[in-house]
SEMIDO-282376 format. One record per residue (C-alpha): x negated, z negated, y negated. Coordinates in Angstrom, 2 decimals. Layout:
% residues N
pt u=X; w=Z; v=Y
...
***
This chain:
% residues 283
pt u=-0.04; w=-0.41; v=0.05
pt u=-1.23; w=0.63; v=-3.54
pt u=-1.84; w=-2.00; v=-6.16
pt u=0.91; w=-4.24; v=-6.86
pt u=-0.04; w=-5.84; v=-9.91
pt u=2.23; w=-4.47; v=-12.55
pt u=5.04; w=-5.97; v=-9.96
pt u=3.36; w=-9.36; v=-9.98
pt u=3.35; w=-9.27; v=-13.62
pt u=7.01; w=-8.44; v=-13.75
pt u=7.99; w=-11.14; v=-11.26
pt u=6.58; w=-13.80; v=-13.94
pt u=8.73; w=-12.05; v=-17.23
pt u=12.52; w=-11.56; v=-15.19
pt u=15.02; w=-14.24; v=-15.65
pt u=16.58; w=-15.81; v=-12.87
pt u=19.90; w=-15.54; v=-15.05
pt u=22.89; w=-16.59; v=-13.18
pt u=22.30; w=-14.61; v=-9.83
pt u=21.16; w=-17.59; v=-7.65
pt u=17.58; w=-16.99; v=-6.03
pt u=17.59; w=-13.44; v=-6.99
pt u=16.00; w=-12.57; v=-10.51
pt u=17.27; w=-9.18; v=-12.16
pt u=14.48; w=-6.56; v=-12.86
pt u=16.78; w=-3.82; v=-14.73
pt u=20.39; w=-2.91; v=-14.66
pt u=20.95; w=0.38; v=-12.48
pt u=21.75; w=3.43; v=-14.83
pt u=25.40; w=3.37; v=-15.29
pt u=26.22; w=6.83; v=-13.76
pt u=25.44; w=5.02; v=-10.70
pt u=28.34; w=2.53; v=-9.99
pt u=28.12; w=2.69; v=-6.15
pt u=24.33; w=2.07; v=-5.36
pt u=24.62; w=1.89; v=-1.23
pt u=21.19; w=2.44; v=-0.45
pt u=17.25; w=2.11; v=-1.85
pt u=13.80; w=2.87; v=-0.54
pt u=10.59; w=2.43; v=-2.49
pt u=8.03; w=5.14; v=-1.91
pt u=5.04; w=3.48; v=-4.20
pt u=5.29; w=1.21; v=-6.64
pt u=7.31; w=3.29; v=-9.44
pt u=9.35; w=5.33; v=-7.37
pt u=12.78; w=3.81; v=-6.44
pt u=14.98; w=6.34; v=-4.54
pt u=18.88; w=5.20; v=-4.30
pt u=22.16; w=6.95; v=-3.34
pt u=25.75; w=6.40; v=-3.55
pt u=28.27; w=6.28; v=-0.85
pt u=31.80; w=7.77; v=0.02
pt u=33.24; w=9.92; v=-2.76
pt u=30.16; w=10.59; v=-4.62
pt u=27.81; w=13.63; v=-4.77
pt u=25.48; w=14.74; v=-2.03
pt u=22.44; w=13.79; v=-3.89
pt u=19.62; w=11.16; v=-3.84
pt u=18.38; w=10.06; v=-7.53
pt u=14.80; w=8.52; v=-8.38
pt u=14.99; w=5.43; v=-10.73
pt u=11.79; w=3.33; v=-11.99
pt u=11.34; w=-0.33; v=-12.01
pt u=12.81; w=-0.65; v=-15.73
pt u=15.51; w=1.06; v=-14.56
pt u=15.44; w=4.89; v=-15.88
pt u=16.76; w=7.57; v=-14.13
pt u=13.69; w=9.89; v=-13.20
pt u=14.74; w=12.61; v=-10.84
pt u=18.06; w=13.99; v=-9.23
pt u=17.88; w=16.19; v=-5.94
pt u=20.67; w=17.81; v=-4.28
pt u=20.22; w=17.37; v=-0.60
pt u=21.14; w=20.79; v=1.22
pt u=22.59; w=20.70; v=4.87
pt u=23.70; w=17.12; v=4.42
pt u=27.07; w=16.22; v=2.97
pt u=28.11; w=12.87; v=1.78
pt u=30.52; w=11.79; v=4.38
pt u=29.98; w=8.50; v=3.59
pt u=26.30; w=7.50; v=3.17
pt u=25.33; w=4.13; v=3.24
pt u=21.68; w=3.25; v=3.50
pt u=18.16; w=4.80; v=3.24
pt u=14.78; w=4.12; v=5.11
pt u=11.24; w=5.68; v=5.61
pt u=8.86; w=6.35; v=7.92
pt u=4.86; w=5.82; v=7.51
pt u=4.70; w=9.39; v=6.34
pt u=7.49; w=8.78; v=3.72
pt u=10.07; w=10.65; v=4.79
pt u=13.33; w=9.39; v=4.09
pt u=16.30; w=8.80; v=6.31
pt u=19.86; w=8.89; v=4.74
pt u=22.34; w=6.83; v=7.01
pt u=25.63; w=8.79; v=7.12
pt u=27.51; w=6.63; v=9.37
pt u=29.93; w=4.98; v=6.96
pt u=32.89; w=4.56; v=9.23
pt u=35.39; w=2.32; v=7.86
pt u=38.19; w=3.00; v=10.29
pt u=35.97; w=3.47; v=13.30
pt u=37.56; w=7.14; v=13.35
pt u=34.54; w=9.41; v=12.77
pt u=32.91; w=11.35; v=15.38
pt u=30.53; w=13.30; v=12.89
pt u=28.01; w=10.18; v=12.37
pt u=24.36; w=11.36; v=11.48
pt u=21.34; w=10.67; v=9.93
pt u=20.10; w=13.00; v=7.39
pt u=16.15; w=13.61; v=7.68
pt u=14.22; w=14.67; v=4.35
pt u=10.62; w=15.25; v=3.41
pt u=9.04; w=12.83; v=1.06
pt u=11.24; w=13.44; v=-2.22
pt u=8.73; w=12.42; v=-4.43
pt u=6.72; w=15.96; v=-3.44
pt u=9.82; w=17.98; v=-4.13
pt u=9.18; w=20.09; v=-7.21
pt u=12.74; w=21.68; v=-7.65
pt u=15.83; w=20.19; v=-7.74
pt u=16.95; w=20.44; v=-4.27
pt u=15.49; w=19.28; v=-0.65
pt u=16.48; w=20.45; v=2.74
pt u=17.61; w=17.96; v=5.26
pt u=17.71; w=17.74; v=9.41
pt u=20.58; w=16.23; v=10.75
pt u=20.12; w=13.79; v=13.42
pt u=23.37; w=13.32; v=14.93
pt u=24.41; w=10.66; v=17.20
pt u=27.59; w=8.78; v=18.97
pt u=28.48; w=5.39; v=20.17
pt u=29.01; w=5.29; v=24.19
pt u=30.71; w=1.95; v=23.68
pt u=33.36; w=3.78; v=21.48
pt u=36.01; w=5.46; v=23.10
pt u=39.22; w=4.76; v=20.61
pt u=39.00; w=6.62; v=17.55
pt u=42.21; w=5.54; v=16.13
pt u=41.73; w=1.72; v=16.85
pt u=43.90; w=-1.62; v=15.99
pt u=42.73; w=-3.89; v=13.37
pt u=40.83; w=-5.90; v=16.24
pt u=38.53; w=-2.68; v=17.14
pt u=37.27; w=-1.76; v=13.71
pt u=33.68; w=-2.62; v=15.27
pt u=31.79; w=0.52; v=14.99
pt u=31.37; w=0.97; v=10.99
pt u=27.77; w=0.51; v=9.63
pt u=25.93; w=0.36; v=6.73
pt u=22.42; w=-0.63; v=7.84
pt u=19.37; w=0.75; v=9.32
pt u=15.59; w=1.00; v=9.49
pt u=12.95; w=3.11; v=11.08
pt u=10.79; w=1.39; v=13.74
pt u=8.49; w=3.20; v=16.21
pt u=9.87; w=6.54; v=16.14
pt u=13.36; w=5.21; v=16.41
pt u=16.03; w=4.18; v=14.03
pt u=17.68; w=0.70; v=14.37
pt u=21.51; w=0.89; v=13.05
pt u=23.38; w=-2.34; v=12.40
pt u=26.87; w=-2.05; v=12.31
pt u=29.41; w=-3.69; v=10.16
pt u=32.00; w=-5.99; v=11.55
pt u=35.55; w=-5.15; v=10.01
pt u=37.56; w=-6.23; v=12.80
pt u=40.80; w=-8.80; v=12.15
pt u=40.41; w=-11.70; v=13.37
pt u=36.49; w=-11.39; v=12.31
pt u=34.47; w=-12.28; v=14.93
pt u=31.23; w=-12.03; v=12.58
pt u=29.30; w=-9.98; v=15.59
pt u=27.18; w=-7.03; v=14.83
pt u=26.12; w=-4.47; v=17.53
pt u=22.57; w=-3.16; v=17.19
pt u=21.80; w=0.53; v=18.16
pt u=18.49; w=2.63; v=18.68
pt u=18.65; w=6.40; v=18.27
pt u=15.61; w=8.60; v=18.34
pt u=14.22; w=9.44; v=14.91
pt u=14.26; w=13.36; v=16.15
pt u=16.69; w=16.14; v=15.09
pt u=19.16; w=16.64; v=17.46
pt u=22.46; w=15.08; v=19.13
pt u=22.06; w=11.55; v=20.49
pt u=23.69; w=9.12; v=22.51
pt u=22.98; w=5.49; v=20.75
pt u=21.33; w=2.79; v=22.83
pt u=23.06; w=-0.25; v=22.70
pt u=19.88; w=-2.61; v=22.60
pt u=21.40; w=-6.22; v=21.05
pt u=24.00; w=-7.98; v=19.11
pt u=23.62; w=-10.50; v=16.35
pt u=26.22; w=-12.94; v=15.30
pt u=25.83; w=-13.14; v=11.82
pt u=28.63; w=-15.97; v=11.19
pt u=32.21; w=-16.87; v=10.85
pt u=32.90; w=-15.93; v=6.86
pt u=33.82; w=-12.29; v=6.66
pt u=32.74; w=-12.43; v=2.84
pt u=29.31; w=-12.90; v=3.49
pt u=28.44; w=-12.54; v=6.96
pt u=29.24; w=-8.47; v=7.30
pt u=25.73; w=-6.62; v=7.46
pt u=25.38; w=-4.08; v=4.47
pt u=21.92; w=-3.31; v=4.50
pt u=18.59; w=-3.75; v=6.93
pt u=15.02; w=-3.10; v=5.86
pt u=11.59; w=-3.31; v=7.65
pt u=8.02; w=-4.53; v=6.10
pt u=5.67; w=-2.27; v=5.81
pt u=3.77; w=-4.15; v=7.78
pt u=6.10; w=-4.31; v=10.58
pt u=6.25; w=-8.01; v=11.16
pt u=9.30; w=-8.83; v=9.30
pt u=12.96; w=-7.20; v=9.35
pt u=15.68; w=-8.23; v=6.84
pt u=19.69; w=-7.80; v=6.83
pt u=21.40; w=-8.81; v=4.10
pt u=25.21; w=-9.62; v=3.48
pt u=27.15; w=-10.32; v=0.15
pt u=25.14; w=-13.30; v=-0.77
pt u=22.93; w=-13.95; v=2.29
pt u=20.03; w=-12.95; v=3.94
pt u=18.72; w=-13.27; v=7.34
pt u=14.95; w=-13.00; v=8.21
pt u=13.70; w=-11.77; v=11.32
pt u=9.85; w=-12.55; v=12.40
pt u=7.65; w=-12.78; v=15.92
pt u=9.77; w=-10.00; v=17.51
pt u=8.39; w=-7.84; v=20.17
pt u=10.89; w=-5.83; v=21.49
pt u=14.25; w=-3.68; v=20.34
pt u=16.38; w=-6.42; v=20.17
pt u=14.43; w=-8.33; v=17.25
pt u=17.07; w=-10.87; v=16.98
pt u=15.02; w=-12.38; v=20.14
pt u=12.30; w=-13.41; v=17.41
pt u=12.53; w=-16.13; v=15.14
pt u=15.65; w=-15.99; v=12.42
pt u=15.70; w=-17.45; v=9.34
pt u=19.26; w=-17.59; v=7.21
pt u=19.27; w=-17.75; v=3.37
pt u=21.96; w=-18.17; v=1.27
pt u=20.97; w=-16.35; v=-1.94
pt u=23.42; w=-18.27; v=-4.11
pt u=24.73; w=-15.17; v=-5.26
pt u=28.04; w=-13.53; v=-4.35
pt u=28.02; w=-9.89; v=-6.26
pt u=28.40; w=-6.99; v=-3.78
pt u=24.94; w=-6.79; v=-2.38
pt u=24.82; w=-3.13; v=-0.77
pt u=20.93; w=-2.48; v=-0.66
pt u=17.63; w=-4.16; v=0.09
pt u=14.38; w=-2.74; v=0.96
pt u=10.63; w=-3.72; v=1.11
pt u=8.22; w=-3.26; v=-2.28
pt u=5.16; w=-5.19; v=-0.34
pt u=5.38; w=-7.53; v=3.02
pt u=6.79; w=-10.17; v=0.88
pt u=8.36; w=-8.60; v=-1.68
pt u=12.14; w=-6.98; v=-2.02
pt u=14.13; w=-5.18; v=-4.28
pt u=18.32; w=-5.65; v=-3.59
pt u=20.96; w=-3.74; v=-5.57
pt u=24.82; w=-4.22; v=-5.94
pt u=27.79; w=-2.00; v=-6.71
pt u=29.22; w=-2.49; v=-9.94
pt u=32.33; w=-4.94; v=-9.44
pt u=34.31; w=-5.41; v=-12.81
pt u=31.73; w=-6.08; v=-15.37
pt u=29.34; w=-7.48; v=-13.03
pt u=27.12; w=-5.99; v=-11.11
pt u=25.14; w=-2.69; v=-10.85
pt u=21.72; w=-4.49; v=-11.08
pt u=18.47; w=-4.18; v=-9.49
pt u=17.20; w=-7.46; v=-8.00
pt u=14.07; w=-9.08; v=-6.75
pt u=13.56; w=-11.73; v=-4.20
pt u=10.50; w=-13.27; v=-2.43
pt u=10.56; w=-14.13; v=1.22
pt u=8.69; w=-17.59; v=1.09
***
């Protein structure tokens, strides 16, 4: 990773405000009210997406909230883009797997080359299509709303997708699926489950990320963070788990690592609150 002295200085300047353990770094541009995914490619290159109902575009901003670049994603309609991740070569993956009603049969991840290297205003995507073998009902009742997802990360040539439980009654259980990070059609492999908690307002998983050294995985909900360390297998919940109440209840939808111990988070605008870029330091 590159030198992060600027970020360290920024951490001394930001104010804790009224956001619990999160500190506001910048306001996200007003044009983006539904940020659903973040990824950092270097210290001043933050890319974001918006979810269902928004354009097939990926946007670059800096740590001051300045809107720097827009790329239209070719071969990649925004059915419901929900998260971003990257691999070691800074290829970026867009999770088009939002599935609120568990009725989609066109789930996919879009892979684009390093957007920082694109000189034009469009970028071509490869499609990684997948399905959940455990899903047999595509018009389920409320108790069967188990196959939405807003979270994933890249690890060891695979994509790990964590579902967002929308069932009623709420069970708090999230499924962990593994999909090869290569173009084609795949059956997702169920590798584990995670019981996030019983509070449906805070324990629905909304984003995930893995640290650059691949030693830490984080999941977030609306105000909660789960930190996983000392994992060695696909089911990373078999390692150590630390649960953190961030002390804020905004609609947190995005998380990514900046360094091995520093996170950026973003929330959607809700009435007059949110739409911020935050920083959080892991202990």
